[in-house]
TIRO-2110 file (N, C-alpha, C; in Angstrom, 1 decimal):
// TIRO-2110
23.2, 9.1, -28.3, N, 1, A
22.4, 8.2, -29.1, CA, 1, A
20.9, 8.5, -28.9, C, 1, A
20.2, 8.7, -30.0, N, 2, A
18.8, 9.0, -29.9, CA, 2, A
17.9, 7.8, -29.9, C, 2, A
16.9, 7.8, -29.0, N, 3, A
16.0, 6.6, -28.9, CA, 3, A
14.8, 6.8, -29.7, C, 3, A
14.4, 5.8, -30.5, N, 4, A
13.2, 5.9, -31.3, CA, 4, A
12.0, 6.0, -30.4, C, 4, A
11.1, 6.9, -30.6, N, 5, A
9.9, 7.0, -29.8, CA, 5, A
8.6, 6.6, -30.7, C, 5, A
7.6, 6.2, -30.0, N, 6, A
6.3, 5.8, -30.6, CA, 6, A
5.2, 6.4, -29.8, C, 6, A
4.1, 6.7, -30.5, N, 7, A
2.9, 7.2, -29.8, CA, 7, A
1.9, 6.1, -29.6, C, 7, A
1.2, 6.1, -28.5, N, 8, A
0.1, 5.2, -28.2, CA, 8, A
-1.1, 5.9, -27.9, C, 8, A
-2.2, 5.4, -28.4, N, 9, A
-3.6, 5.9, -28.1, CA, 9, A
-4.4, 4.8, -27.5, C, 9, A
-5.1, 5.1, -26.4, N, 10, A
-5.9, 4.1, -25.8, CA, 10, A
-7.3, 4.7, -25.3, C, 10, A
-8.2, 3.9, -25.1, N, 11, A
-9.5, 4.3, -24.6, CA, 11, A
-9.6, 3.9, -23.1, C, 11, A
-10.1, 4.8, -22.3, N, 12, A
-10.2, 4.6, -20.9, CA, 12, A
-11.4, 5.3, -20.3, C, 12, A
-12.1, 4.8, -19.3, N, 13, A
-13.2, 5.4, -18.7, CA, 13, A
-12.8, 6.8, -18.3, C, 13, A
-13.7, 7.8, -18.5, N, 14, A
-13.4, 9.2, -18.2, CA, 14, A
-13.2, 9.4, -16.8, C, 14, A
-14.0, 8.8, -15.9, N, 15, A
-13.8, 9.0, -14.5, CA, 15, A
-12.5, 8.4, -14.0, C, 15, A
-12.2, 7.2, -14.5, N, 16, A
-11.0, 6.5, -14.1, CA, 16, A
-9.8, 7.4, -14.5, C, 16, A
-9.8, 8.0, -15.7, N, 17, A
-8.7, 8.9, -16.2, CA, 17, A
-8.6, 10.1, -15.2, C, 17, A
-9.7, 10.7, -14.9, N, 18, A
-9.7, 11.9, -14.0, CA, 18, A
-9.1, 11.5, -12.7, C, 18, A
-9.5, 10.4, -12.1, N, 19, A
-9.0, 10.0, -10.8, CA, 19, A
-7.5, 9.6, -10.9, C, 19, A
-7.2, 8.9, -11.9, N, 20, A
-5.8, 8.5, -12.1, CA, 20, A
-4.9, 9.7, -12.3, C, 20, A
-5.3, 10.6, -13.1, N, 21, A
-4.5, 11.8, -13.3, CA, 21, A
-4.3, 12.6, -12.0, C, 21, A
-5.3, 12.6, -11.2, N, 22, A
-5.2, 13.3, -9.9, CA, 22, A
-4.1, 12.6, -9.0, C, 22, A
-4.2, 11.3, -9.0, N, 23, A
-3.2, 10.6, -8.2, CA, 23, A
-1.8, 10.9, -8.8, C, 23, A
-1.6, 10.8, -10.1, N, 24, A
-0.3, 11.0, -10.7, CA, 24, A
0.2, 12.5, -10.4, C, 24, A
-0.7, 13.4, -10.4, N, 25, A
-0.3, 14.8, -10.1, CA, 25, A
0.3, 14.9, -8.7, C, 25, A
-0.4, 14.2, -7.7, N, 26, A
0.1, 14.2, -6.3, CA, 26, A
1.5, 13.6, -6.3, C, 26, A
1.8, 12.7, -7.2, N, 27, A
3.1, 12.1, -7.2, CA, 27, A
4.1, 12.8, -8.1, C, 27, A
3.6, 13.9, -8.8, N, 28, A
4.5, 14.6, -9.6, CA, 28, A
4.8, 13.9, -10.9, C, 28, A
3.9, 13.0, -11.4, N, 29, A
4.1, 12.2, -12.6, CA, 29, A
3.1, 12.6, -13.6, C, 29, A
3.4, 12.3, -14.9, N, 30, A
2.4, 12.5, -16.0, CA, 30, A
1.9, 11.1, -16.4, C, 30, A
0.8, 11.1, -17.1, N, 31, A
0.2, 9.9, -17.6, CA, 31, A
1.3, 9.1, -18.5, C, 31, A
2.0, 9.9, -19.3, N, 32, A
3.1, 9.3, -20.1, CA, 32, A
4.1, 8.6, -19.3, C, 32, A
4.5, 9.2, -18.2, N, 33, A
5.5, 8.6, -17.3, CA, 33, A
4.9, 7.3, -16.6, C, 33, A
3.6, 7.3, -16.3, N, 34, A
3.0, 6.1, -15.7, CA, 34, A
3.0, 5.0, -16.7, C, 34, A
2.7, 5.3, -18.0, N, 35, A
2.7, 4.2, -19.0, CA, 35, A
4.1, 3.7, -19.2, C, 35, A
5.1, 4.6, -19.3, N, 36, A
6.5, 4.2, -19.5, CA, 36, A
6.9, 3.3, -18.3, C, 36, A
6.5, 3.7, -17.1, N, 37, A
6.8, 2.9, -15.9, CA, 37, A
6.1, 1.5, -16.0, C, 37, A
4.9, 1.5, -16.4, N, 38, A
4.2, 0.2, -16.5, CA, 38, A
4.9, -0.7, -17.6, C, 38, A
5.2, -0.1, -18.7, N, 39, A
5.9, -0.9, -19.7, CA, 39, A
7.2, -1.4, -19.3, C, 39, A
8.0, -0.6, -18.6, N, 40, A
9.3, -1.0, -18.0, CA, 40, A
9.1, -2.2, -17.0, C, 40, A
8.0, -2.1, -16.2, N, 41, A
7.7, -3.1, -15.2, CA, 41, A
7.4, -4.4, -15.9, C, 41, A
6.6, -4.3, -17.0, N, 42, A
6.2, -5.5, -17.7, CA, 42, A
7.4, -6.2, -18.3, C, 42, A
8.3, -5.5, -18.8, N, 43, A
9.5, -6.1, -19.4, CA, 43, A
10.4, -6.6, -18.3, C, 43, A
10.6, -5.9, -17.2, N, 44, A
11.5, -6.3, -16.1, CA, 44, A
10.9, -7.6, -15.5, C, 44, A
9.6, -7.7, -15.3, N, 45, A
9.0, -8.8, -14.6, CA, 45, A
8.4, -9.9, -15.5, C, 45, A
8.8, -9.9, -16.7, N, 46, A
8.1, -10.8, -17.7, CA, 46, A
8.2, -12.3, -17.3, C, 46, A
9.1, -12.7, -16.5, N, 47, A
9.3, -14.1, -16.1, CA, 47, A
8.2, -14.5, -15.1, C, 47, A
7.4, -13.6, -14.7, N, 48, A
6.3, -13.9, -13.7, CA, 48, A
4.9, -13.4, -14.3, C, 48, A
4.4, -14.2, -15.3, N, 49, A
3.2, -13.7, -15.9, CA, 49, A
2.0, -13.6, -14.9, C, 49, A
1.9, -14.4, -13.9, N, 50, A
0.8, -14.3, -13.0, CA, 50, A
0.8, -13.0, -12.2, C, 50, A
2.0, -12.5, -11.8, N, 51, A
2.1, -11.3, -11.1, CA, 51, A
1.8, -10.1, -12.1, C, 51, A
2.2, -10.2, -13.3, N, 52, A
1.9, -9.2, -14.3, CA, 52, A
0.4, -9.1, -14.5, C, 52, A
-0.3, -10.2, -14.6, N, 53, A
-1.8, -10.2, -14.8, CA, 53, A
-2.5, -9.6, -13.6, C, 53, A
-1.9, -9.8, -12.4, N, 54, A
-2.5, -9.3, -11.2, CA, 54, A
-2.4, -7.7, -11.2, C, 54, A
-1.3, -7.2, -11.7, N, 55, A
-1.1, -5.8, -11.7, CA, 55, A
-2.0, -5.2, -12.8, C, 55, A
-2.0, -5.8, -14.0, N, 56, A
-2.7, -5.2, -15.2, CA, 56, A
-4.2, -5.4, -15.1, C, 56, A
-4.6, -6.6, -14.6, N, 57, A
-6.1, -6.9, -14.5, CA, 57, A
-6.4, -7.7, -13.3, C, 57, A
-6.4, -7.0, -12.1, N, 58, A
-6.7, -7.7, -10.8, CA, 58, A
-8.1, -8.3, -10.8, C, 58, A
-9.1, -7.7, -11.5, N, 59, A
-10.4, -8.2, -11.5, CA, 59, A
-10.5, -9.6, -12.2, C, 59, A
-9.6, -9.9, -13.1, N, 60, A
-9.6, -11.2, -13.7, CA, 60, A
-9.3, -12.3, -12.7, C, 60, A
-8.7, -12.0, -11.6, N, 61, A
-8.3, -12.9, -10.6, CA, 61, A
-9.4, -13.0, -9.5, C, 61, A
-10.4, -12.1, -9.6, N, 62, A
-11.5, -12.1, -8.6, CA, 62, A
-11.0, -11.5, -7.3, C, 62, A
-9.9, -10.7, -7.4, N, 63, A
-9.3, -10.1, -6.2, CA, 63, A
-9.9, -8.8, -5.9, C, 63, A
-10.1, -8.5, -4.6, N, 64, A
-10.5, -7.2, -4.2, CA, 64, A
-9.2, -6.5, -3.8, C, 64, A
-8.9, -5.4, -4.4, N, 65, A
-7.6, -4.7, -4.1, CA, 65, A
-7.5, -4.4, -2.6, C, 65, A
-8.6, -4.1, -2.0, N, 66, A
-8.5, -3.7, -0.6, CA, 66, A
-8.3, -5.0, 0.3, C, 66, A
-8.5, -6.2, -0.2, N, 67, A
-8.3, -7.4, 0.6, CA, 67, A
-6.9, -7.5, 1.0, C, 67, A
-5.9, -7.2, 0.1, N, 68, A
-4.5, -7.3, 0.5, CA, 68, A
-4.2, -6.4, 1.6, C, 68, A
-4.7, -5.2, 1.6, N, 69, A
-4.4, -4.2, 2.7, CA, 69, A
-5.1, -4.7, 4.0, C, 69, A
-6.3, -5.1, 3.9, N, 70, A
-7.0, -5.6, 5.1, CA, 70, A
-6.3, -6.8, 5.7, C, 70, A
-5.8, -7.7, 4.9, N, 71, A
-5.1, -8.8, 5.4, CA, 71, A
-3.8, -8.4, 6.0, C, 71, A
-3.1, -7.5, 5.4, N, 72, A
-1.8, -7.0, 5.9, CA, 72, A
-2.0, -6.3, 7.3, C, 72, A
-3.1, -5.5, 7.4, N, 73, A
-3.4, -4.8, 8.6, CA, 73, A
-3.7, -5.8, 9.7, C, 73, A
-4.5, -6.8, 9.4, N, 74, A
-4.9, -7.8, 10.4, CA, 74, A
-3.6, -8.5, 10.8, C, 74, A
-2.8, -8.9, 9.9, N, 75, A
-1.5, -9.5, 10.3, CA, 75, A
-0.6, -8.7, 11.2, C, 75, A
-0.6, -7.4, 10.8, N, 76, A
0.2, -6.5, 11.6, CA, 76, A
-0.3, -6.3, 13.0, C, 76, A
-1.7, -6.3, 13.2, N, 77, A
-2.3, -6.2, 14.5, CA, 77, A
-2.0, -7.5, 15.3, C, 77, A
-2.0, -8.6, 14.6, N, 78, A
-1.7, -9.9, 15.3, CA, 78, A
-0.3, -9.9, 15.8, C, 78, A
0.6, -9.5, 15.0, N, 79, A
2.1, -9.4, 15.3, CA, 79, A
2.3, -8.5, 16.5, C, 79, A
1.6, -7.3, 16.4, N, 80, A
1.7, -6.3, 17.5, CA, 80, A
1.2, -7.0, 18.8, C, 80, A
0.1, -7.6, 18.8, N, 81, A
-0.4, -8.3, 20.0, CA, 81, A
0.5, -9.3, 20.6, C, 81, A
1.1, -10.1, 19.7, N, 82, A
2.1, -11.1, 20.1, CA, 82, A
3.3, -10.4, 20.7, C, 82, A
3.8, -9.3, 20.1, N, 83, A
5.0, -8.6, 20.6, CA, 83, A
4.7, -8.0, 21.9, C, 83, A
3.5, -7.4, 22.0, N, 84, A
3.1, -6.7, 23.3, CA, 84, A
3.0, -7.8, 24.4, C, 84, A
2.5, -8.9, 24.1, N, 85, A
2.4, -10.0, 25.1, CA, 85, A
3.8, -10.5, 25.5, C, 85, A
4.7, -10.6, 24.5, N, 86, A
6.1, -11.0, 24.8, CA, 86, A
6.8, -10.0, 25.6, C, 86, A
6.6, -8.7, 25.3, N, 87, A
7.2, -7.6, 26.1, CA, 87, A
6.7, -7.6, 27.5, C, 87, A
5.4, -7.8, 27.7, N, 88, A
4.8, -7.8, 29.1, CA, 88, A
5.4, -9.0, 29.9, C, 88, A
5.6, -10.1, 29.2, N, 89, A
6.2, -11.2, 29.9, CA, 89, A
7.7, -11.0, 30.2, C, 89, A
8.4, -10.4, 29.3, N, 90, A
9.9, -10.1, 29.5, CA, 90, A
10.1, -9.1, 30.6, C, 90, A
9.2, -8.2, 30.7, N, 91, A
9.3, -7.1, 31.7, CA, 91, A
8.6, -7.5, 33.0, C, 91, A
8.1, -8.7, 33.0, N, 92, A
7.4, -9.2, 34.2, CA, 92, A
6.2, -8.3, 34.6, C, 92, A
5.5, -7.8, 33.6, N, 93, A
4.3, -7.0, 33.8, CA, 93, A
3.2, -7.9, 34.2, C, 93, A
2.2, -7.4, 34.9, N, 94, A
1.1, -8.1, 35.3, CA, 94, A
0.1, -8.3, 34.1, C, 94, A
0.0, -9.6, 33.6, N, 95, A
-0.8, -9.8, 32.4, CA, 95, A
-2.3, -9.4, 32.6, C, 95, A
-2.8, -9.4, 33.9, N, 96, A
-4.2, -9.0, 34.1, CA, 96, A
-4.4, -7.5, 34.1, C, 96, A
-3.3, -6.7, 33.9, N, 97, A
-3.4, -5.3, 33.8, CA, 97, A
-3.0, -4.9, 32.4, C, 97, A
-3.9, -4.9, 31.4, N, 98, A
-3.5, -4.7, 30.0, CA, 98, A
-3.1, -3.2, 29.8, C, 98, A
-3.4, -2.3, 30.7, N, 99, A
-3.1, -0.9, 30.5, CA, 99, A
-1.6, -0.6, 30.5, C, 99, A
-0.8, -1.6, 31.0, N, 100, A
0.6, -1.4, 31.1, CA, 100, A
1.3, -1.4, 29.7, C, 100, A
0.7, -2.2, 28.8, N, 101, A
1.2, -2.2, 27.4, CA, 101, A
0.0, -1.7, 26.5, C, 101, A
0.3, -0.6, 25.8, N, 102, A
-0.8, 0.0, 25.0, CA, 102, A
-1.4, -1.0, 23.9, C, 102, A
-2.7, -0.9, 23.7, N, 103, A
-3.3, -1.7, 22.6, CA, 103, A
-2.8, -1.1, 21.3, C, 103, A
-3.1, -1.8, 20.2, N, 104, A
-2.8, -1.3, 18.9, CA, 104, A
-3.5, 0.0, 18.6, C, 104, A
-4.8, 0.1, 19.0, N, 105, A
-5.5, 1.3, 18.7, CA, 105, A
-5.0, 2.5, 19.5, C, 105, A
-4.6, 2.2, 20.8, N, 106, A
-4.0, 3.3, 21.6, CA, 106, A
-2.7, 3.8, 21.1, C, 106, A
-1.9, 2.8, 20.6, N, 107, A
-0.6, 3.2, 20.0, CA, 107, A
-0.8, 4.0, 18.7, C, 107, A
-1.7, 3.5, 17.9, N, 108, A
-2.0, 4.3, 16.6, CA, 108, A
-2.5, 5.7, 16.9, C, 108, A
-3.5, 5.8, 17.9, N, 109, A
-4.0, 7.1, 18.2, CA, 109, A
-2.9, 8.0, 18.8, C, 109, A
-2.0, 7.5, 19.6, N, 110, A
-0.9, 8.3, 20.1, CA, 110, A
0.0, 8.8, 19.0, C, 110, A
0.2, 7.9, 18.0, N, 111, A
1.1, 8.2, 16.8, CA, 111, A
0.4, 9.4, 16.1, C, 111, A
-0.9, 9.3, 15.8, N, 112, A
-1.6, 10.3, 15.1, CA, 112, A
-1.5, 11.6, 15.9, C, 112, A
-1.8, 11.6, 17.2, N, 113, A
-1.7, 12.8, 18.0, CA, 113, A
-0.3, 13.5, 17.9, C, 113, A
0.7, 12.6, 17.9, N, 114, A
2.1, 13.1, 17.9, CA, 114, A
2.3, 13.8, 16.5, C, 114, A
1.9, 13.1, 15.4, N, 115, A
2.1, 13.6, 14.1, CA, 115, A
1.3, 14.9, 13.9, C, 115, A
0.0, 14.9, 14.2, N, 116, A
-0.8, 16.1, 14.0, CA, 116, A
-0.4, 17.2, 14.9, C, 116, A
0.1, 16.9, 16.1, N, 117, A
0.7, 18.0, 16.9, CA, 117, A
1.9, 18.6, 16.3, C, 117, A
2.7, 17.9, 15.6, N, 118, A
3.9, 18.4, 15.0, CA, 118, A
3.5, 19.2, 13.8, C, 118, A
2.4, 18.9, 13.1, N, 119, A
2.0, 19.6, 11.9, CA, 119, A
1.1, 20.8, 12.2, C, 119, A
0.4, 20.7, 13.3, N, 120, A
-0.6, 21.8, 13.6, CA, 120, A
0.1, 22.9, 14.3, C, 120, A
END
């Protein structure tokens, strides 16, 4: 069965288009695929208009897109600290010797060194 197709034309800031096209290329997608994906998402999630508005126009909500990432990272750091403290307690490590359990930054740096060592 053949699906009826339609063509859409839209205006977009030239720099935003260049940047977006670059991102899509790294994902192996075309602008048309991105629009089809957005439309499918809108139809699939139509019962949650607030979520749709946040995706389509986050500025209308006064949201800084990086705020979500910053909050998630902060939350992850807090959970790591709590987990490290619980681990130190469970293993009867001396809490006055923080070097026994690596800090978040030490763990992250070790992960980067391991990854870069594998790639380099």
